[in-house]
A tleap script that builds the chain and sets N, CA, C and O, in Angstrom:
source leaprc.protein.ff14SB
mol = sequence {
  NMET THR PRO GLU VAL LEU PHE ALA ALA MET
  GLU ALA THR TRP PRO ALA ALA ALA SER MET
  ARG GLN GLY PRO TRP ALA ILE ARG ASP GLY
  LYS GLY GLY GLY LYS ARG VAL SER ALA ALA
  THR ALA GLU ALA ASP TRP HIE PRO ASP ASP
  ILE PRO GLN ALA GLU SER ALA MET VAL ALA
  LEU GLY GLN PRO PRO LEU PHE LEU ILE ARG
  GLU GLN ASP ALA ALA LEU ASP VAL ALA LEU
  MET ALA ARG GLY TYR ARG VAL VAL ASP PRO
  VAL VAL ALA TYR ALA MET PRO LEU THR ALA
  VAL ASP LEU PRO ASP PRO MET THR THR PHE
  PRO HIE TRP PRO CPRO
}
set mol.1.N position { 120.251 91.601 81.855 }
set mol.1.CA position { 120.921 90.329 81.640 }
set mol.1.C position { 120.809 89.988 80.167 }
set mol.1.O position { 119.712 89.974 79.609 }
set mol.2.N position { 121.929 89.715 79.544 }
set mol.2.CA position { 121.920 89.367 78.128 }
set mol.2.C position { 121.629 87.876 77.967 }
set mol.2.O position { 121.838 87.106 78.905 }
set mol.3.N position { 121.152 87.459 76.801 }
set mol.3.CA position { 120.924 86.027 76.577 }
set mol.3.C position { 122.195 85.198 76.777 }
set mol.3.O position { 122.122 84.065 77.251 }
set mol.4.N position { 123.352 85.749 76.422 }
set mol.4.CA position { 124.599 85.007 76.597 }
set mol.4.C position { 124.870 84.746 78.068 }
set mol.4.O position { 125.299 83.655 78.441 }
set mol.5.N position { 124.617 85.760 78.915 }
set mol.5.CA position { 124.821 85.600 80.353 }
set mol.5.C position { 123.842 84.570 80.910 }
set mol.5.O position { 124.222 83.733 81.729 }
set mol.6.N position { 122.597 84.626 80.475 }
set mol.6.CA position { 121.599 83.667 80.933 }
set mol.6.C position { 121.994 82.253 80.524 }
set mol.6.O position { 121.915 81.327 81.332 }
set mol.7.N position { 122.418 82.083 79.276 }
set mol.7.CA position { 122.811 80.753 78.809 }
set mol.7.C position { 124.007 80.233 79.613 }
set mol.7.O position { 124.031 79.063 79.993 }
set mol.8.N position { 124.990 81.082 79.872 }
set mol.8.CA position { 126.158 80.677 80.669 }
set mol.8.C position { 125.735 80.288 82.086 }
set mol.8.O position { 126.249 79.321 82.650 }
set mol.9.N position { 124.803 81.040 82.654 }
set mol.9.CA position { 124.315 80.714 83.997 }
set mol.9.C position { 123.599 79.369 84.004 }
set mol.9.O position { 123.782 78.577 84.928 }
set mol.10.N position { 122.789 79.103 82.989 }
set mol.10.CA position { 122.091 77.815 82.908 }
set mol.10.C position { 123.086 76.671 82.764 }
set mol.10.O position { 122.941 75.630 83.405 }
set mol.11.N position { 124.097 76.867 81.919 }
set mol.11.CA position { 125.108 75.828 81.724 }
set mol.11.C position { 125.876 75.550 83.017 }
set mol.11.O position { 126.211 74.402 83.307 }
set mol.12.N position { 126.152 76.600 83.793 }
set mol.12.CA position { 126.934 76.440 85.019 }
set mol.12.C position { 126.104 75.840 86.157 }
set mol.12.O position { 126.634 75.091 86.977 }
set mol.13.N position { 124.823 76.159 86.212 }
set mol.13.CA position { 124.011 75.731 87.346 }
set mol.13.C position { 123.196 74.468 87.082 }
set mol.13.O position { 122.782 73.799 88.028 }
set mol.14.N position { 122.960 74.131 85.826 }
set mol.14.CA position { 122.214 72.921 85.476 }
set mol.14.C position { 122.845 72.349 84.216 }
set mol.14.O position { 122.257 72.415 83.137 }
set mol.15.N position { 124.049 71.782 84.352 }
set mol.15.CA position { 124.757 71.290 83.164 }
set mol.15.C position { 124.222 69.933 82.696 }
set mol.15.O position { 123.539 69.223 83.433 }
set mol.16.N position { 124.551 69.606 81.469 }
set mol.16.CA position { 124.261 68.270 80.947 }
set mol.16.C position { 125.126 67.257 81.694 }
set mol.16.O position { 126.158 67.615 82.261 }
set mol.17.N position { 124.704 65.996 81.693 }
set mol.17.CA position { 125.492 64.941 82.322 }
set mol.17.C position { 126.848 64.830 81.630 }
set mol.17.O position { 127.862 64.567 82.276 }
set mol.18.N position { 126.858 65.031 80.323 }
set mol.18.CA position { 128.101 65.004 79.546 }
set mol.18.C position { 127.881 65.844 78.294 }
set mol.18.O position { 126.751 66.027 77.841 }
set mol.19.N position { 128.965 66.342 77.752 }
set mol.19.CA position { 128.900 67.134 76.527 }
set mol.19.C position { 130.112 66.785 75.675 }
set mol.19.O position { 131.215 66.602 76.189 }
set mol.20.N position { 129.894 66.696 74.363 }
set mol.20.CA position { 130.996 66.374 73.456 }
set mol.20.C position { 130.852 67.171 72.175 }
set mol.20.O position { 129.759 67.626 71.838 }
set mol.21.N position { 131.940 67.338 71.469 }
set mol.21.CA position { 131.910 68.003 70.155 }
set mol.21.C position { 131.833 66.961 69.062 }
set mol.21.O position { 132.558 65.966 69.080 }
set mol.22.N position { 130.952 67.197 68.114 }
set mol.22.CA position { 130.837 66.413 66.889 }
set mol.22.C position { 130.821 67.410 65.758 }
set mol.22.O position { 129.783 68.012 65.482 }
set mol.23.N position { 131.957 67.601 65.090 }
set mol.23.CA position { 132.028 68.607 64.043 }
set mol.23.C position { 131.724 69.970 64.643 }
set mol.23.O position { 132.330 70.351 65.644 }
set mol.24.N position { 130.787 70.717 64.043 }
set mol.24.CA position { 130.480 72.051 64.560 }
set mol.24.C position { 129.513 72.048 65.754 }
set mol.24.O position { 129.139 73.112 66.248 }
set mol.25.N position { 129.114 70.878 66.211 }
set mol.25.CA position { 128.051 70.780 67.210 }
set mol.25.C position { 128.568 70.461 68.603 }
set mol.25.O position { 129.534 69.716 68.766 }
set mol.26.N position { 127.911 71.036 69.604 }
set mol.26.CA position { 128.046 70.567 70.987 }
set mol.26.C position { 126.863 69.638 71.202 }
set mol.26.O position { 125.709 70.056 71.113 }
set mol.27.N position { 127.155 68.382 71.485 }
set mol.27.CA position { 126.114 67.377 71.712 }
set mol.27.C position { 126.041 67.137 73.216 }
set mol.27.O position { 127.040 66.782 73.843 }
set mol.28.N position { 124.869 67.330 73.786 }
set mol.28.CA position { 124.685 67.149 75.228 }
set mol.28.C position { 123.957 65.844 75.517 }
set mol.28.O position { 122.964 65.510 74.871 }
set mol.29.N position { 124.465 65.124 76.491 }
set mol.29.CA position { 123.806 63.926 76.985 }
set mol.29.C position { 123.067 64.325 78.250 }
set mol.29.O position { 123.681 64.518 79.299 }
set mol.30.N position { 121.762 64.447 78.152 }
set mol.30.CA position { 120.970 64.967 79.258 }
set mol.30.C position { 120.637 63.953 80.331 }
set mol.30.O position { 120.294 64.339 81.448 }
set mol.31.N position { 120.729 62.666 80.027 }
set mol.31.CA position { 120.395 61.605 80.987 }
set mol.31.C position { 119.035 61.839 81.642 }
set mol.31.O position { 118.858 61.566 82.829 }
set mol.32.N position { 118.070 62.349 80.859 }
set mol.32.CA position { 116.732 62.568 81.379 }
set mol.32.C position { 116.560 63.851 82.173 }
set mol.32.O position { 115.527 64.044 82.814 }
set mol.33.N position { 117.561 64.737 82.142 }
set mol.33.CA position { 117.509 65.963 82.941 }
set mol.33.C position { 116.745 67.107 82.315 }
set mol.33.O position { 116.680 68.189 82.898 }
set mol.34.N position { 116.170 66.905 81.152 }
set mol.34.CA position { 115.394 67.965 80.525 }
set mol.34.C position { 115.820 68.219 79.094 }
set mol.34.O position { 116.836 67.705 78.627 }
set mol.35.N position { 115.026 69.020 78.413 }
set mol.35.CA position { 115.277 69.265 76.997 }
set mol.35.C position { 116.542 70.075 76.755 }
set mol.35.O position { 117.333 69.736 75.874 }
set mol.36.N position { 116.748 71.162 77.540 }
set mol.36.CA position { 117.922 72.002 77.275 }
set mol.36.C position { 119.216 71.215 77.458 }
set mol.36.O position { 120.152 71.378 76.676 }
set mol.37.N position { 119.279 70.371 78.474 }
set mol.37.CA position { 120.513 69.628 78.711 }
set mol.37.C position { 120.661 68.446 77.759 }
set mol.37.O position { 121.670 67.742 77.796 }
set mol.38.N position { 119.674 68.229 76.917 }
set mol.38.CA position { 119.734 67.169 75.906 }
set mol.38.C position { 119.801 67.733 74.491 }
set mol.38.O position { 119.772 66.972 73.524 }
set mol.39.N position { 119.888 69.047 74.356 }
set mol.39.CA position { 119.837 69.681 73.041 }
set mol.39.C position { 121.229 69.971 72.506 }
set mol.39.O position { 122.161 70.240 73.264 }
set mol.40.N position { 121.353 69.913 71.198 }
set mol.40.CA position { 122.609 70.259 70.530 }
set mol.40.C position { 122.620 71.751 70.227 }
set mol.40.O position { 121.573 72.368 70.030 }
set mol.41.N position { 123.822 72.318 70.193 }
set mol.41.CA position { 123.978 73.711 69.782 }
set mol.41.C position { 125.095 73.797 68.759 }
set mol.41.O position { 126.029 72.996 68.775 }
set mol.42.N position { 124.993 74.769 67.874 }
set mol.42.CA position { 126.048 75.036 66.899 }
set mol.42.C position { 127.146 75.825 67.610 }
set mol.42.O position { 126.894 76.902 68.151 }
set mol.43.N position { 128.356 75.286 67.606 }
set mol.43.CA position { 129.479 75.938 68.283 }
set mol.43.C position { 130.544 76.418 67.300 }
set mol.43.O position { 131.559 76.985 67.705 }
set mol.44.N position { 130.313 76.191 66.026 }
set mol.44.CA position { 131.242 76.629 64.974 }
set mol.44.C position { 130.426 76.785 63.690 }
set mol.44.O position { 129.238 76.462 63.653 }
set mol.45.N position { 131.070 77.275 62.657 }
set mol.45.CA position { 130.371 77.401 61.373 }
set mol.45.C position { 129.870 76.027 60.939 }
set mol.45.O position { 130.589 75.033 61.036 }
set mol.46.N position { 128.666 75.987 60.473 }
set mol.46.CA position { 128.048 74.745 60.073 }
set mol.46.C position { 127.434 74.925 58.696 }
set mol.46.O position { 127.287 76.048 58.214 }
set mol.47.N position { 127.084 73.838 58.079 }
set mol.47.CA position { 126.428 73.800 56.776 }
set mol.47.C position { 125.201 72.904 56.933 }
set mol.47.O position { 125.232 71.988 57.755 }
set mol.48.N position { 124.132 73.127 56.186 }
set mol.48.CA position { 122.958 72.257 56.320 }
set mol.48.C position { 123.278 70.762 56.216 }
set mol.48.O position { 122.598 69.937 56.826 }
set mol.49.N position { 124.310 70.419 55.446 }
set mol.49.CA position { 124.698 69.010 55.338 }
set mol.49.C position { 125.281 68.469 56.642 }
set mol.49.O position { 125.447 67.257 56.773 }
set mol.50.N position { 125.598 69.338 57.616 }
set mol.50.CA position { 126.139 68.910 58.907 }
set mol.50.C position { 125.039 68.515 59.892 }
set mol.50.O position { 125.327 67.865 60.897 }
set mol.51.N position { 123.801 68.887 59.631 }
set mol.51.CA position { 122.714 68.622 60.573 }
set mol.51.C position { 122.532 67.130 60.835 }
set mol.51.O position { 122.335 66.761 61.993 }
set mol.52.N position { 122.585 66.238 59.825 }
set mol.52.CA position { 122.448 64.810 60.115 }
set mol.52.C position { 123.517 64.277 61.084 }
set mol.52.O position { 123.264 63.317 61.812 }
set mol.53.N position { 124.686 64.883 61.096 }
set mol.53.CA position { 125.732 64.468 62.036 }
set mol.53.C position { 125.260 64.675 63.475 }
set mol.53.O position { 125.444 63.800 64.321 }
set mol.54.N position { 124.658 65.819 63.750 }
set mol.54.CA position { 124.141 66.099 65.088 }
set mol.54.C position { 122.960 65.183 65.411 }
set mol.54.O position { 122.858 64.656 66.519 }
set mol.55.N position { 122.077 64.999 64.439 }
set mol.55.CA position { 120.923 64.123 64.667 }
set mol.55.C position { 121.370 62.711 65.012 }
set mol.55.O position { 120.841 62.102 65.943 }
set mol.56.N position { 122.341 62.183 64.269 }
set mol.56.CA position { 122.840 60.824 64.522 }
set mol.56.C position { 123.477 60.714 65.901 }
set mol.56.O position { 123.296 59.712 66.592 }
set mol.57.N position { 124.212 61.725 66.298 }
set mol.57.CA position { 124.869 61.707 67.608 }
set mol.57.C position { 123.833 61.678 68.731 }
set mol.57.O position { 124.008 60.965 69.719 }
set mol.58.N position { 122.760 62.447 68.585 }
set mol.58.CA position { 121.717 62.464 69.625 }
set mol.58.C position { 120.961 61.140 69.663 }
set mol.58.O position { 120.662 60.630 70.743 }
set mol.59.N position { 120.648 60.576 68.492 }
set mol.59.CA position { 119.966 59.281 68.429 }
set mol.59.C position { 120.852 58.199 69.055 }
set mol.59.O position { 120.345 57.316 69.746 }
set mol.60.N position { 122.164 58.258 68.821 }
set mol.60.CA position { 123.088 57.282 69.406 }
set mol.60.C position { 123.084 57.346 70.938 }
set mol.60.O position { 123.395 56.358 71.603 }
set mol.61.N position { 122.734 58.497 71.490 }
set mol.61.CA position { 122.627 58.651 72.944 }
set mol.61.C position { 121.246 58.252 73.463 }
set mol.61.O position { 120.985 58.314 74.665 }
set mol.62.N position { 120.362 57.842 72.546 }
set mol.62.CA position { 119.008 57.479 72.942 }
set mol.62.C position { 118.106 58.679 73.150 }
set mol.62.O position { 117.095 58.592 73.848 }
set mol.63.N position { 118.464 59.784 72.552 }
set mol.63.CA position { 117.698 61.027 72.688 }
set mol.63.C position { 117.089 61.404 71.349 }
set mol.63.O position { 117.681 61.131 70.304 }
set mol.64.N position { 115.919 62.024 71.362 }
set mol.64.CA position { 115.388 62.533 70.093 }
set mol.64.C position { 116.217 63.741 69.651 }
set mol.64.O position { 116.706 64.492 70.494 }
set mol.65.N position { 116.378 63.934 68.353 }
set mol.65.CA position { 117.100 65.122 67.876 }
set mol.65.C position { 116.402 66.400 68.337 }
set mol.65.O position { 115.199 66.577 68.141 }
set mol.66.N position { 117.177 67.274 68.947 }
set mol.66.CA position { 116.654 68.511 69.511 }
set mol.66.C position { 117.772 69.539 69.490 }
set mol.66.O position { 118.896 69.245 69.898 }
set mol.67.N position { 117.476 70.733 69.021 }
set mol.67.CA position { 118.477 71.794 68.921 }
set mol.67.C position { 118.052 72.977 69.768 }
set mol.67.O position { 116.877 73.345 69.789 }
set mol.68.N position { 119.003 73.569 70.462 }
set mol.68.CA position { 118.761 74.796 71.207 }
set mol.68.C position { 119.162 75.952 70.301 }
set mol.68.O position { 120.304 76.032 69.848 }
set mol.69.N position { 118.221 76.836 70.044 }
set mol.69.CA position { 118.446 77.963 69.139 }
set mol.69.C position { 118.647 79.221 69.966 }
set mol.69.O position { 117.792 79.596 70.769 }
set mol.70.N position { 119.789 79.869 69.758 }
set mol.70.CA position { 120.104 81.129 70.440 }
set mol.70.C position { 119.942 82.272 69.442 }
set mol.70.O position { 119.673 82.042 68.263 }
set mol.71.N position { 120.107 83.489 69.916 }
set mol.71.CA position { 119.913 84.662 69.044 }
set mol.71.C position { 120.749 84.588 67.768 }
set mol.71.O position { 120.281 84.966 66.694 }
set mol.72.N position { 121.978 84.103 67.885 }
set mol.72.CA position { 122.872 84.070 66.724 }
set mol.72.C position { 122.578 82.897 65.786 }
set mol.72.O position { 123.282 82.725 64.790 }
set mol.73.N position { 121.559 82.090 66.078 }
set mol.73.CA position { 121.279 80.883 65.312 }
set mol.73.C position { 120.103 81.013 64.359 }
set mol.73.O position { 119.427 80.022 64.081 }
set mol.74.N position { 119.843 82.208 63.855 }
set mol.74.CA position { 118.689 82.407 62.974 }
set mol.74.C position { 118.769 81.525 61.729 }
set mol.74.O position { 117.757 80.960 61.313 }
set mol.75.N position { 119.939 81.397 61.135 }
set mol.75.CA position { 120.079 80.573 59.928 }
set mol.75.C position { 119.842 79.098 60.256 }
set mol.75.O position { 119.236 78.376 59.465 }
set mol.76.N position { 120.312 78.655 61.403 }
set mol.76.CA position { 120.070 77.273 61.824 }
set mol.76.C position { 118.580 77.053 62.052 }
set mol.76.O position { 118.046 76.007 61.685 }
set mol.77.N position { 117.918 78.009 62.643 }
set mol.77.CA position { 116.478 77.922 62.870 }
set mol.77.C position { 115.749 77.719 61.550 }
set mol.77.O position { 114.863 76.870 61.456 }
set mol.78.N position { 116.113 78.490 60.532 }
set mol.78.CA position { 115.488 78.374 59.206 }
set mol.78.C position { 115.787 77.001 58.596 }
set mol.78.O position { 114.893 76.358 58.046 }
set mol.79.N position { 117.035 76.554 58.691 }
set mol.79.CA position { 117.417 75.258 58.122 }
set mol.79.C position { 116.677 74.115 58.813 }
set mol.79.O position { 116.259 73.162 58.156 }
set mol.80.N position { 116.514 74.201 60.117 }
set mol.80.CA position { 115.801 73.152 60.843 }
set mol.80.C position { 114.312 73.167 60.506 }
set mol.80.O position { 113.697 72.109 60.370 }
set mol.81.N position { 113.731 74.353 60.370 }
set mol.81.CA position { 112.318 74.448 59.972 }
set mol.81.C position { 112.109 73.792 58.605 }
set mol.81.O position { 111.102 73.122 58.381 }
set mol.82.N position { 113.068 73.990 57.693 }
set mol.82.CA position { 112.972 73.386 56.362 }
set mol.82.C position { 113.037 71.863 56.438 }
set mol.82.O position { 112.546 71.175 55.543 }
set mol.83.N position { 113.637 71.338 57.493 }
set mol.83.CA position { 113.733 69.885 57.697 }
set mol.83.C position { 112.555 69.340 58.501 }
set mol.83.O position { 112.515 68.147 58.804 }
set mol.84.N position { 111.590 70.205 58.852 }
set mol.84.CA position { 110.405 69.744 59.566 }
set mol.84.C position { 110.434 69.963 61.071 }
set mol.84.O position { 109.493 69.590 61.771 }
set mol.85.N position { 111.506 70.563 61.574 }
set mol.85.CA position { 111.564 70.852 63.012 }
set mol.85.C position { 110.586 71.979 63.334 }
set mol.85.O position { 110.289 72.823 62.489 }
set mol.86.N position { 110.096 71.975 64.565 }
set mol.86.CA position { 109.196 73.019 65.041 }
set mol.86.C position { 109.651 73.486 66.421 }
set mol.86.O position { 110.387 72.781 67.111 }
set mol.87.N position { 109.215 74.657 66.811 }
set mol.87.CA position { 109.569 75.214 68.110 }
set mol.87.C position { 108.894 74.389 69.211 }
set mol.87.O position { 107.703 74.088 69.143 }
set mol.88.N position { 109.684 74.036 70.219 }
set mol.88.CA position { 109.198 73.303 71.384 }
set mol.88.C position { 109.701 74.035 72.625 }
set mol.88.O position { 110.891 74.334 72.723 }
set mol.89.N position { 108.836 74.318 73.546 }
set mol.89.CA position { 109.214 74.926 74.827 }
set mol.89.C position { 110.129 76.138 74.688 }
set mol.89.O position { 111.273 76.097 75.141 }
set mol.90.N position { 109.650 77.206 74.076 }
set mol.90.CA position { 110.499 78.408 73.998 }
set mol.90.C position { 110.766 78.962 75.402 }
set mol.90.O position { 109.911 78.894 76.284 }
set mol.91.N position { 111.953 79.502 75.586 }
set mol.91.CA position { 112.348 80.072 76.867 }
set mol.91.C position { 112.093 81.568 76.857 }
set mol.91.O position { 112.486 82.272 75.927 }
set mol.92.N position { 111.439 82.038 77.886 }
set mol.92.CA position { 111.229 83.468 78.076 }
set mol.92.C position { 111.823 83.804 79.436 }
set mol.92.O position { 111.445 83.210 80.446 }
set mol.93.N position { 112.741 84.743 79.462 }
set mol.93.CA position { 113.371 85.130 80.725 }
set mol.93.C position { 113.143 86.614 80.954 }
set mol.93.O position { 113.224 87.424 80.031 }
set mol.94.N position { 112.864 86.943 82.172 }
set mol.94.CA position { 112.655 88.330 82.562 }
set mol.94.C position { 113.742 88.714 83.561 }
set mol.94.O position { 114.173 87.893 84.371 }
set mol.95.N position { 114.175 89.956 83.496 }
set mol.95.CA position { 115.177 90.447 84.446 }
set mol.95.C position { 114.816 91.863 84.845 }
set mol.95.O position { 114.241 92.622 84.065 }
set mol.96.N position { 115.163 92.201 86.066 }
set mol.96.CA position { 114.945 93.558 86.550 }
set mol.96.C position { 115.899 93.801 87.713 }
set mol.96.O position { 116.367 92.852 88.341 }
set mol.97.N position { 116.184 95.050 87.999 }
set mol.97.CA position { 117.065 95.322 89.132 }
set mol.97.C position { 116.401 94.901 90.442 }
set mol.97.O position { 115.197 95.089 90.619 }
set mol.98.N position { 117.168 94.346 91.336 }
set mol.98.CA position { 116.635 93.923 92.612 }
set mol.98.C position { 116.057 95.100 93.397 }
set mol.98.O position { 115.138 94.934 94.199 }
set mol.99.N position { 116.605 96.278 93.158 }
set mol.99.CA position { 116.094 97.464 93.863 }
set mol.99.C position { 114.647 97.763 93.492 }
set mol.99.O position { 113.967 98.487 94.220 }
set mol.100.N position { 114.160 97.224 92.376 }
set mol.100.CA position { 112.784 97.460 91.949 }
set mol.100.C position { 111.796 96.525 92.645 }
set mol.100.O position { 110.584 96.692 92.514 }
set mol.101.N position { 112.309 95.549 93.379 }
set mol.101.CA position { 111.437 94.595 94.056 }
set mol.101.C position { 111.020 95.174 95.412 }
set mol.101.O position { 111.859 95.616 96.197 }
set mol.102.N position { 109.738 95.163 95.665 }
set mol.102.CA position { 109.226 95.641 96.945 }
set mol.102.C position { 109.291 94.483 97.935 }
set mol.102.O position { 108.395 93.640 97.971 }
set mol.103.N position { 110.351 94.444 98.734 }
set mol.103.CA position { 110.554 93.359 99.680 }
set mol.103.C position { 109.677 93.553 100.916 }
set mol.103.O position { 109.434 94.687 101.330 }
set mol.104.N position { 109.204 92.464 101.504 }
set mol.104.CA position { 108.372 92.594 102.703 }
set mol.104.C position { 109.193 93.050 103.904 }
set mol.104.O position { 110.412 92.885 103.938 }
set mol.105.N position { 108.525 93.611 104.861 }
set mol.105.CA position { 109.174 93.987 106.109 }
set mol.105.C position { 109.795 92.732 106.724 }
set mol.105.O position { 109.128 91.699 106.792 }
set mol.106.N position { 111.052 92.792 107.174 }
set mol.106.CA position { 111.706 91.595 107.721 }
set mol.106.C position { 110.951 90.975 108.901 }
set mol.106.O position { 111.131 89.792 109.188 }
set mol.107.N position { 110.129 91.736 109.571 }
set mol.107.CA position { 109.392 91.193 110.714 }
set mol.107.C position { 108.098 90.499 110.305 }
set mol.107.O position { 107.354 90.030 111.166 }
set mol.108.N position { 107.816 90.425 108.995 }
set mol.108.CA position { 106.585 89.763 108.552 }
set mol.108.C position { 106.853 88.377 107.982 }
set mol.108.O position { 105.915 87.606 107.777 }
set mol.109.N position { 108.107 88.047 107.724 }
set mol.109.CA position { 108.449 86.733 107.187 }
set mol.109.C position { 109.636 86.172 107.964 }
set mol.109.O position { 110.547 86.908 108.340 }
set mol.110.N position { 109.615 84.871 108.199 }
set mol.110.CA position { 110.691 84.241 108.947 }
set mol.110.C position { 111.113 82.961 108.243 }
set mol.110.O position { 110.264 82.115 107.962 }
set mol.111.N position { 112.404 82.793 107.949 }
set mol.111.CA position { 112.860 81.524 107.381 }
set mol.111.C position { 112.857 80.447 108.479 }
set mol.111.O position { 113.326 80.688 109.591 }
set mol.112.N position { 112.337 79.288 108.164 }
set mol.112.CA position { 112.360 78.192 109.138 }
set mol.112.C position { 112.252 76.865 108.408 }
set mol.112.O position { 111.846 76.792 107.248 }
set mol.113.N position { 112.628 75.828 109.125 }
set mol.113.CA position { 112.543 74.476 108.574 }
set mol.113.C position { 111.876 73.589 109.600 }
set mol.113.O position { 112.221 73.692 110.777 }
set mol.114.N position { 110.982 72.761 109.251 }
set mol.114.CA position { 110.434 72.582 107.912 }
set mol.114.C position { 109.479 73.707 107.540 }
set mol.114.O position { 108.979 74.424 108.407 }
set mol.115.N position { 109.233 73.854 106.253 }
set mol.115.CA position { 108.357 74.947 105.827 }
set mol.115.C position { 106.928 74.748 106.335 }
set mol.115.O position { 106.057 75.576 106.068 }
savepdb mol mol.pdb
quit
């Protein structure tokens, strides 16, 4: 699974309450749903002078400025570090083929409700 596929899956299964474009940024309104759904991402070419635009948009939503950094965002990561930002809650994802999972014998586990 590539990071792009994982990010698309997260966006599809746990989206922000609302999302809008502000210049080169996607600004997410998380409505308290977590950091990723409240974080801004660079969606177009940006310049360090564009960062305050994203910060202001997030503050206007009542959220602290927070950026989601993807593999292609190394320059943004450096620019944010220069502004005093630090890494918070890094995401680590693991993937493996399902065939590698040793599933229990079907007669040893039973789905039922309530658990």
